[in-house]
BASE-382733 format. One record per residue (C-alpha): residue number from 0; x, y, z; residue in one letter. Coordinates in nm, 4 decimals. Last residue first. Example, Ala and Ser with C-alpha at 12.3 -4.5 7.8 and 13.67 -1.06 7.14 Angstrom:
BASE-382733
DORO   n        X        Y        Z res
DORO   1   1.3670  -0.1060   0.7140   s
DORO   0   1.2300  -0.4500   0.7800   a
end
This chain:
BASE-382733
DORO   n        X        Y        Z res
DORO 263  14.1498   0.2910  11.1190   a
DORO 262  14.4627   0.4735  10.9450   s
DORO 261  14.2399   0.6604  10.6547   e
DORO 260  13.9417   0.7280  10.8556   h
DORO 259  14.2532   0.8753  11.1392   t
DORO 258  14.3815   1.0367  10.7620   e
DORO 257  14.0303   1.2158  10.6940   g
DORO 256  13.9439   1.3123  10.9970   r
DORO 255  14.2637   1.4969  11.0509   e
DORO 254  14.2018   1.6422  10.6519   l
DORO 253  13.8595   1.7630  10.7670   r
DORO 252  14.0480   1.9079  11.1167   q
DORO 251  14.3173   2.1268  10.9602   k
DORO 250  13.9986   2.2310  10.6640   l
DORO 249  13.8107   2.4012  10.9277   y
DORO 248  13.9986   2.6322  11.1723   f
DORO 247  14.3553   2.6300  11.1323   r
DORO 246  14.3044   2.5635  10.7438   y
DORO 245  14.0402   2.8871  10.6636   f
DORO 244  14.1606   3.0939  10.8698   l
DORO 243  14.5303   3.0188  10.7868   l
DORO 242  14.3798   3.0734  10.4003   y
DORO 241  14.2170   3.4348  10.4676   a
DORO 240  14.5585   3.5607  10.6389   v
DORO 239  14.7707   3.4686  10.3524   a
DORO 238  14.5172   3.5482  10.0562   v
DORO 237  14.5001   3.9291  10.2619   i
DORO 236  14.8944   3.9387  10.2142   v
DORO 235  14.8408   3.8251   9.8768   l
DORO 234  14.6361   4.1273   9.7830   v
DORO 233  14.8379   4.3613   9.9342   i
DORO 232  15.1148   4.2647   9.6733   s
DORO 231  14.8758   4.2540   9.3557   l
DORO 230  14.9047   4.6322   9.4748   f
DORO 229  15.2008   4.6446   9.5510   q
DORO 228  15.3695   4.4548   9.1989   s
DORO 227  15.0613   4.6718   8.9759   p
DORO 226  15.2412   4.9385   9.1055   s
DORO 225  15.0817   5.1727   9.4020   l
DORO 224  15.0172   5.4991   9.3284   s
DORO 223  14.6650   5.5758   9.3699   g
DORO 222  14.4501   5.2428   9.2620   i
DORO 221  14.4999   5.1755   8.8483   g
DORO 220  14.7818   4.9495   8.8786   s
DORO 219  15.0202   5.1282   8.6011   a
DORO 218  15.3583   5.0445   8.5182   g
DORO 217  15.6408   4.9686   8.6551   r
DORO 216  15.9124   5.0528   8.4088   d
DORO 215  16.2406   5.0064   8.5865   d
DORO 214  16.3904   5.1901   8.8798   n
DORO 213  16.2608   4.9562   9.1307   r
DORO 212  16.3605   5.0825   9.4601   a
DORO 211  15.9812   5.1615   9.5858   f
DORO 210  15.9023   4.7800   9.4989   e
DORO 209  16.1296   4.6462   9.7326   i
DORO 208  15.8665   4.7607  10.0011   f
DORO 207  15.5739   4.5782   9.8158   f
DORO 206  15.8229   4.2993   9.7844   r
DORO 205  15.9180   4.2275  10.0729   w
DORO 204  15.5257   4.2618  10.2292   v
DORO 203  15.4384   3.9912   9.9951   g
DORO 202  15.6707   3.7853   9.9967   y
DORO 201  15.7151   3.7373  10.3963   a
DORO 200  15.2968   3.7022  10.3485   i
DORO 199  15.2559   3.4841  10.0669   l
DORO 198  15.5027   3.2500  10.2113   y
DORO 197  15.4454   3.2310  10.5451   l
DORO 196  15.0752   3.1893  10.4429   s
DORO 195  15.1505   2.8764  10.2431   v
DORO 194  15.4015   2.7421  10.5562   n
DORO 193  15.1387   2.7231  10.8170   y
DORO 192  15.1496   2.3579  10.8649   e
DORO 191  15.5322   2.3724  11.0524   f
DORO 190  15.6198   1.9863  11.0774   k
DORO 189  15.9288   2.1531  11.3535   f
DORO 188  16.2668   1.9766  11.1165   r
DORO 187  16.0805   1.9222  10.7599   l
DORO 186  15.8442   2.2040  10.7197   l
DORO 185  15.9765   2.5293  10.9402   l
DORO 184  16.3758   2.4089  10.7901   i
DORO 183  16.1881   2.3857  10.4619   l
DORO 182  16.0323   2.7342  10.4609   l
DORO 181  16.3818   2.9139  10.6324   v
DORO 180  16.5200   2.7962  10.3679   a
DORO 179  16.2933   2.8959  10.1154   a
DORO 178  16.3341   3.2508  10.2487   l
DORO 177  16.6757   3.2435  10.2029   a
DORO 176  16.7268   3.1634   9.8808   f
DORO 175  16.4374   3.3783   9.8319   l
DORO 174  16.6047   3.7182  10.0485   f
DORO 173  16.9095   3.6393   9.8418   l
DORO 172  16.7507   3.6518   9.4974   a
DORO 171  16.5958   3.9574   9.6045   e
DORO 170  16.9127   4.1064   9.6939   y
DORO 169  17.0659   3.9989   9.3522   l
DORO 168  16.7225   4.1562   9.1430   q
DORO 167  16.7608   4.4569   9.3390   l
DORO 166  17.1098   4.4912   9.2190   p
DORO 165  17.1213   4.8484   9.2777   i
DORO 164  17.2470   5.0369   8.9109   r
DORO 163  17.5649   5.1571   8.7284   k
DORO 162  17.4798   5.2010   8.4053   q
DORO 161  17.5982   5.0864   8.0116   w
DORO 160  17.3347   5.1983   7.7305   e
DORO 159  17.0397   5.1308   7.5408   g
DORO 158  16.7702   5.2866   7.8232   e
DORO 157  16.9429   5.0199   8.0688   v
DORO 156  17.2993   4.7304   8.0156   f
DORO 155  17.3504   4.7160   8.3487   m
DORO 154  17.7484   4.7976   8.5325   e
DORO 153  17.6683   4.6639   8.9086   i
DORO 152  17.6525   4.8916   9.1739   g
DORO 151  17.7755   4.8084   9.5143   y
DORO 150  18.0804   4.9809   9.5295   w
DORO 149  17.7952   5.2767   9.5007   a
DORO 148  17.8391   5.5030   9.1876   d
DORO 147  17.4493   5.5075   9.1761   t
DORO 146  17.2034   5.4202   8.9197   k
DORO 145  16.8538   5.3307   9.0627   a
DORO 144  16.7558   4.9307   9.0878   g
DORO 143  16.7221   4.6681   8.8180   y
DORO 142  16.4300   4.4623   8.7156   c
DORO 141  16.5929   4.3951   8.4107   c
DORO 140  16.9858   4.2835   8.3619   g
DORO 139  16.9059   3.9879   8.1336   e
DORO 138  17.2194   3.8385   8.3911   f
DORO 137  17.0076   4.0180   8.6905   l
DORO 136  16.7324   3.8732   8.5161   c
DORO 135  16.7735   3.5478   8.5010   g
DORO 134  16.9289   3.5402   8.8928   l
DORO 133  16.5914   3.6653   8.9565   r
DORO 132  16.4529   3.4108   8.7792   g
DORO 131  16.7312   3.1615   8.9787   f
DORO 130  16.5361   3.2590   9.3173   a
DORO 129  16.1927   3.1991   9.1920   h
DORO 128  16.2306   2.8455   9.1103   a
DORO 127  16.3672   2.8452   9.5246   v
DORO 126  16.0667   2.9966   9.6226   v
DORO 125  15.8325   2.7613   9.3706   i
DORO 124  16.0381   2.5068   9.5645   c
DORO 123  15.9076   2.6316   9.9265   p
DORO 122  15.5686   2.6355   9.8143   f
DORO 121  15.5204   2.3291   9.6917   v
DORO 120  15.6208   2.1506  10.0482   l
DORO 119  15.3972   2.3147  10.2627   s
DORO 118  15.1241   2.2664   9.9330   l
DORO 117  15.1842   1.9142   9.9652   m
DORO 116  15.1171   1.8674  10.3641   k
DORO 115  14.7925   2.0806  10.3197   n
DORO 114  14.6720   1.8699  10.0652   l
DORO 113  14.7679   1.5303  10.2197   q
DORO 112  14.4484   1.4225  10.2771   i
DORO 111  14.3433   1.5789   9.9450   i
DORO 110  14.5663   1.3140   9.7486   h
DORO 109  14.5106   1.0493   9.9502   e
DORO 108  14.1224   1.0508   9.8264   r
DORO 107  14.1135   0.7210   9.8952   e
DORO 106  14.2749   0.6073   9.6008   k
DORO 105  14.5187   0.8402   9.4116   c
DORO 104  14.4586   0.8583   9.0101   y
DORO 103  14.0971   0.9336   8.9023   f
DORO 102  14.0666   1.1581   9.1367   k
DORO 101  14.3714   1.2949   9.1573   g
DORO 100  14.3981   1.3647   8.7610   l
DORO  99  14.1743   1.6732   8.8619   l
DORO  98  14.2672   1.7581   9.1851   f
DORO  97  14.6186   1.7983   9.0982   y
DORO  96  14.5418   1.9247   8.7102   v
DORO  95  14.3486   2.2577   8.8928   a
DORO  94  14.5832   2.2904   9.1590   l
DORO  93  14.8557   2.3404   8.8839   y
DORO  92  14.6096   2.5154   8.6702   v
DORO  91  14.5754   2.7730   8.9168   l
DORO  90  14.9172   2.7399   9.0926   v
DORO  89  15.0213   2.8478   8.7224   a
DORO  88  14.8411   3.1565   8.6540   g
DORO  87  14.9165   3.3306   8.9694   i
DORO  86  15.2546   3.2554   9.0244   l
DORO  85  15.2847   3.3765   8.6188   g
DORO  84  15.1348   3.6823   8.6443   g
DORO  83  15.2785   3.7739   9.0395   y
DORO  82  15.6256   3.6838   8.7999   f
DORO  81  15.5558   3.9289   8.5689   t
DORO  80  15.6175   3.8824   8.2058   a
DORO  79  15.6721   4.1093   7.8564   g
DORO  78  15.5882   4.3071   7.6085   t
DORO  77  15.4355   3.9932   7.4739   g
DORO  76  15.1208   4.0669   7.4064   w
DORO  75  14.9716   4.4023   7.2467   v
DORO  74  14.6925   4.6132   7.3948   f
DORO  73  14.6822   4.9461   7.3591   t
DORO  72  14.4784   5.2666   7.6059   g
DORO  71  14.8344   5.2843   7.7815   t
DORO  70  14.8570   5.2019   8.0567   e
DORO  69  14.6043   5.0169   8.1715   l
DORO  68  14.7152   4.8136   7.8383   f
DORO  67  15.0042   4.7980   7.9683   e
DORO  66  14.9001   4.6064   8.2580   w
DORO  65  14.6667   4.3729   8.0448   f
DORO  64  14.9782   4.2707   7.8940   s
DORO  63  15.2318   4.2257   8.2166   e
DORO  62  14.8965   4.0028   8.2580   l
DORO  61  14.8850   3.8251   7.9507   l
DORO  60  15.2585   3.7187   7.9384   a
DORO  59  15.3035   3.6509   8.2868   a
DORO  58  14.9328   3.3862   8.2429   s
DORO  57  15.1310   3.2136   7.9514   l
DORO  56  15.4438   3.1919   8.2050   y
DORO  55  15.1747   2.9865   8.3695   g
DORO  54  15.0618   2.7832   8.1574   l
DORO  53  15.3652   2.6289   8.1219   v
DORO  52  15.4694   2.6013   8.4983   v
DORO  51  15.1329   2.5515   8.5846   g
DORO  50  15.0939   2.1981   8.3263   f
DORO  49  15.4841   2.0637   8.4439   l
DORO  48  15.3793   2.0991   8.7681   a
DORO  47  15.0559   1.9068   8.8013   s
DORO  46  15.2690   1.6327   8.6052   v
DORO  45  15.5237   1.7187   8.8794   i
DORO  44  15.2646   1.6762   9.1674   m
DORO  43  15.1235   1.3991   9.0503   l
DORO  42  15.3840   1.2217   9.0772   n
DORO  41  15.4579   1.3331   9.4920   f
DORO  40  15.1063   1.2736   9.5368   v
DORO  39  15.1253   0.9002   9.4315   k
DORO  38  15.4931   0.8604   9.5414   g
DORO  37  15.3174   0.9487   9.8520   s
DORO  36  15.3898   1.2078  10.1285   l
DORO  35  15.4963   1.2218  10.5096   g
DORO  34  15.6778   1.5611  10.4755   v
DORO  33  16.0186   1.2802  10.5107   r
DORO  32  15.8848   1.1132  10.1508   s
DORO  31  15.8623   1.4448   9.9231   f
DORO  30  16.1715   1.6364  10.0808   f
DORO  29  16.4548   1.4951   9.8438   l
DORO  28  16.2117   1.5134   9.5306   r
DORO  27  16.0644   1.7917   9.6014   a
DORO  26  16.3677   1.9902   9.5933   t
DORO  25  16.4524   1.8472   9.2677   v
DORO  24  16.1462   1.9430   9.1089   m
DORO  23  16.2088   2.3198   9.2750   a
DORO  22  16.5642   2.2723   9.1447   a
DORO  21  16.5007   2.1911   8.7452   l
DORO  20  16.2456   2.4477   8.7178   v
DORO  19  16.4873   2.6923   8.8519   g
DORO  18  16.7709   2.5603   8.5993   v
DORO  17  16.4943   2.6290   8.3543   l
DORO  16  16.4829   2.9695   8.4183   f
DORO  15  16.8269   3.0333   8.4968   m
DORO  14  16.8854   2.9159   8.1444   w
DORO  13  16.5708   3.0953   7.9899   y
DORO  12  16.7813   3.4682   8.1728   y
DORO  11  17.1125   3.2856   7.9903   l
DORO  10  17.0224   3.3776   7.6744   d
DORO   9  16.9310   3.0697   7.4756   l
DORO   8  17.0591   2.9394   7.1486   g
DORO   7  17.3245   2.6900   7.2817   l
DORO   6  17.4405   2.9244   7.5215   f
DORO   5  17.3811   3.2950   7.4526   r
DORO   4  17.5633   3.6034   7.6077   a
DORO   3  17.3721   3.8888   7.4989   d
DORO   2  17.2005   4.1163   7.8032   p
DORO   1  17.5843   3.9382   7.9850   f
DORO   0  17.4471   4.2104   8.2998   m
end
């Protein structure tokens, strides 16, 4: 949409990325106490998130290169970045830093006791950041839909020329803002305990079906006609169900016992 627009040396894609990271941190700061998180756990969240953002971006670029390798047989670094690659890498790094630093920084295992509350707030924050990131994709002119002459089409610079395309980036941004609002309302008003699984299922299903409308180069997953993102969407839903069962029948009781022991 505005691929050549730059401000202070950065294009609008990266500005939206930075705005998204800031918005996610502000969201965490506004609501951490209402969720029942301690100040130490909040500080631990921010430090872990900074590590996750940096290394998550490297993971996003690595996964994109991996899909390109499966399709072409040539590994080339820096061909792009995928959200799923960033999500997987960022979450793994985030949790590693959270548990490692929490062991020394938090007393009486409060970072463990507040684990699900923390995750239930972290994922709406991720969704907020992702929504701004998709607006960045809209400005950059990537992740677009099919050609159209309809009123809702937007001119984008594609394949060396300006073309009117379905703005799937905008639709996804709106979906993500709505999803973030739902997750926060459920958490803050109803003390909902399953935000992690709800997010993974909701976004996994959304992404699986919206992939059919994507018209950019999706790469190959090597599994039938599934795009890489569709394959990972299925994995995401499976992980969501596994975590829901793990939390409901094992982790919840252990965390509740920890809270009882802490208050005794």
